[in-house]
C-alpha positions as CSV (number, residue, x, y, z in Angstrom):
1,M,-7.4,-14.2,-16.9
2,N,-4.7,-11.3,-16.6
3,F,-5.4,-7.6,-15.6
4,N,-6.0,-6.3,-19.3
5,T,-8.8,-8.8,-20.1
6,G,-12.3,-8.5,-18.7
7,T,-13.7,-4.7,-18.0
8,G,-10.6,-3.5,-16.2
9,R,-12.6,-3.4,-13.0
10,T,-10.0,-5.3,-10.9
11,L,-7.0,-2.9,-11.0
12,T,-7.2,0.4,-9.0
13,R,-5.8,3.1,-11.2
14,K,-6.5,6.3,-9.1
15,L,-3.0,6.1,-7.7
16,I,-2.8,7.8,-4.2
17,T,1.4,7.2,-3.7
18,V,4.2,8.9,-1.6
19,T,7.7,9.2,-1.4
20,L,10.9,8.2,0.5
21,Q,10.7,11.9,2.5
22,T,6.9,12.6,2.6
23,P,6.6,13.5,6.1
24,L,4.7,10.7,8.3
25,R,1.9,13.3,9.0
26,D,1.2,14.0,5.0
27,A,1.0,9.9,4.4
28,W,-1.2,9.5,7.7
29,A,-3.6,12.0,6.8
30,L,-3.6,10.5,3.2
31,L,-4.6,7.0,4.2
32,R,-7.4,8.5,6.2
33,T,-8.7,11.0,3.6
34,H,-9.1,8.8,1.5
35,R,-9.9,5.4,3.7
36,I,-7.3,3.4,2.4
37,R,-4.9,0.8,4.2
38,A,-1.4,1.4,2.1
39,L,0.5,3.5,0.1
40,P,2.5,2.5,-2.4
41,V,5.8,4.5,-2.1
42,V,7.5,5.6,-5.3
43,D,11.1,7.1,-6.6
44,S,10.5,10.2,-9.1
45,D,10.5,7.4,-12.0
46,M,7.4,5.8,-10.6
47,R,8.9,3.4,-9.7
48,V,8.2,1.5,-6.3
49,V,10.7,1.6,-3.7
50,G,8.3,0.1,-0.4
51,I,4.9,0.3,1.0
52,I,3.1,1.8,4.3
53,T,0.3,0.3,5.6
54,L,-1.9,1.0,8.3
55,A,0.1,-1.6,10.3
56,D,3.6,0.1,9.7
57,F,1.9,3.1,11.6
58,L,1.3,1.1,15.0
59,R,4.0,-1.1,14.8
60,A,6.2,2.3,14.5
61,A,4.0,3.9,17.2
62,D,4.6,1.1,19.7
63,L,0.9,0.6,19.7
64,D,1.1,-3.3,21.3
65,V,-1.4,-2.2,24.4
66,Y,-3.9,-0.4,23.8
67,E,-3.6,2.1,26.5
68,G,-2.3,5.6,25.2
69,F,-2.9,4.6,22.0
70,D,-4.1,8.5,21.2
71,G,-1.0,9.7,22.3
72,K,1.6,7.3,20.9
73,L,0.6,7.9,17.1
74,K,-0.1,11.7,17.6
75,K,3.7,11.7,19.0
76,L,5.0,9.4,15.9
77,I,3.3,11.6,13.0
78,N,4.1,14.7,14.5
79,A,7.3,16.6,13.2
80,T,10.2,16.8,15.6
81,R,11.3,20.4,16.1
82,R,15.1,20.0,16.3
83,I,17.6,19.1,13.5
84,Y,18.3,15.7,14.8
85,S,15.8,12.9,15.8
86,K,15.8,9.5,16.9
87,K,11.9,9.1,16.1
88,P,10.2,8.0,12.6
89,E,10.0,11.4,10.3
90,V,9.2,10.7,7.1
91,V,8.0,7.6,5.3
92,E,11.1,6.0,4.5
93,H,12.0,5.4,8.3
94,V,8.6,3.0,8.6
95,M,7.7,1.4,5.2
96,M,7.9,-2.2,4.3
97,R,10.8,-2.4,1.5
98,N,10.3,-5.7,0.1
99,V,7.1,-5.4,-1.5
100,Q,5.6,-7.9,-3.3
101,V,4.6,-6.7,-7.0
102,A,3.0,-8.4,-10.0
103,G,3.1,-7.4,-13.6
104,M,0.5,-6.3,-16.1
105,Q,0.1,-9.5,-18.0
106,Q,0.7,-11.6,-14.4
107,H,-2.7,-14.1,-14.0
108,L,-5.1,-13.1,-11.1
109,V,-4.9,-16.9,-10.0
110,D,-1.5,-16.3,-9.7
111,L,-2.1,-13.8,-6.8
112,V,-4.4,-15.9,-4.8
113,P,-1.1,-17.7,-2.9
114,L,0.1,-13.6,-2.5
115,F,-3.3,-13.0,-0.6
116,G,-4.2,-16.4,1.3
117,T,-0.7,-17.4,2.8
118,T,1.6,-14.4,3.0
119,G,-0.3,-11.7,4.8
120,H,-0.6,-9.3,2.0
121,H,-3.5,-7.0,1.2
122,H,-2.3,-4.7,-1.4
123,I,0.1,-5.8,-4.1
124,P,1.3,-2.8,-6.5
125,I,0.8,-3.7,-10.3
126,L,3.6,-2.5,-13.1
127,D,3.5,-2.0,-16.6
128,E,6.6,-3.3,-18.9
129,E,9.4,-0.4,-18.1
130,K,8.6,-1.3,-13.9
131,K,6.4,1.8,-13.3
132,L,3.3,1.4,-11.1
133,V,0.4,2.0,-12.9
134,G,-2.3,0.6,-10.1
135,I,-2.6,-1.8,-7.3
136,I,-4.7,-4.7,-6.5
137,T,-6.5,-5.3,-3.3
138,Q,-8.2,-8.7,-1.4
139,S,-11.6,-6.9,-2.7
140,N,-10.3,-6.4,-5.8
141,L,-8.8,-10.3,-6.6
142,V,-12.3,-11.6,-4.7
143,A,-14.7,-9.2,-7.3
144,A,-12.6,-10.2,-10.0
145,L,-13.0,-14.0,-9.8
146,G,-16.5,-13.8,-8.6
147,R,-17.3,-12.2,-12.4
148,A,-14.8,-14.3,-14.0
149,A,-17.2,-17.4,-12.4
150,D,-20.4,-15.7,-13.2
151,P,-19.8,-13.6,-16.0
152,T,-23.7,-12.7,-16.5
153,T,-22.5,-9.9,-13.6
C-alpha cells in the first residue's frame, strides 16, 4: 500500500508550516490554535528544512521540572526587545534539523518501524521534487492500516 492508493485519508494535506525565521510566539500560537503537535519548517520552495514540535518548546524552555512552567514558557515565546539576545527567538533556534521524511510512493508498512522504534510521531511526505505535500502521524498510520485490514470500512 502506498500513499496514492485507497481513499486518500491517510495523509494530512492541510499544511500548516513555518519558516526558519518564524517567531517562536507565532509557532506556539499555530500549534495551540490548530491543536497539533508538530510544524514542518520549510524554505521558500516548500522543501523541508526541519520540524518543530511541542517537545522542542519544552526542551528549549528548560521545563524538566513542573515548577515555574508558565513563567518559563512565556519567557521563551515572548520576543526579546533587544538587538541581541542569548535566548531562542525564532523557530530556527529550537527546531530539529534532522527530519525523517518519506516519499509519496513509499509503502505505509515501511513507516511502521519509524513510528515504533525511533520515537517519531510526525513524518513529512514529499513529492518527486522533494517538496512538502503532506504529513502523516501515528494516528493516520494506524487508521490506514486498520482500513487495509478491513476493506469494508
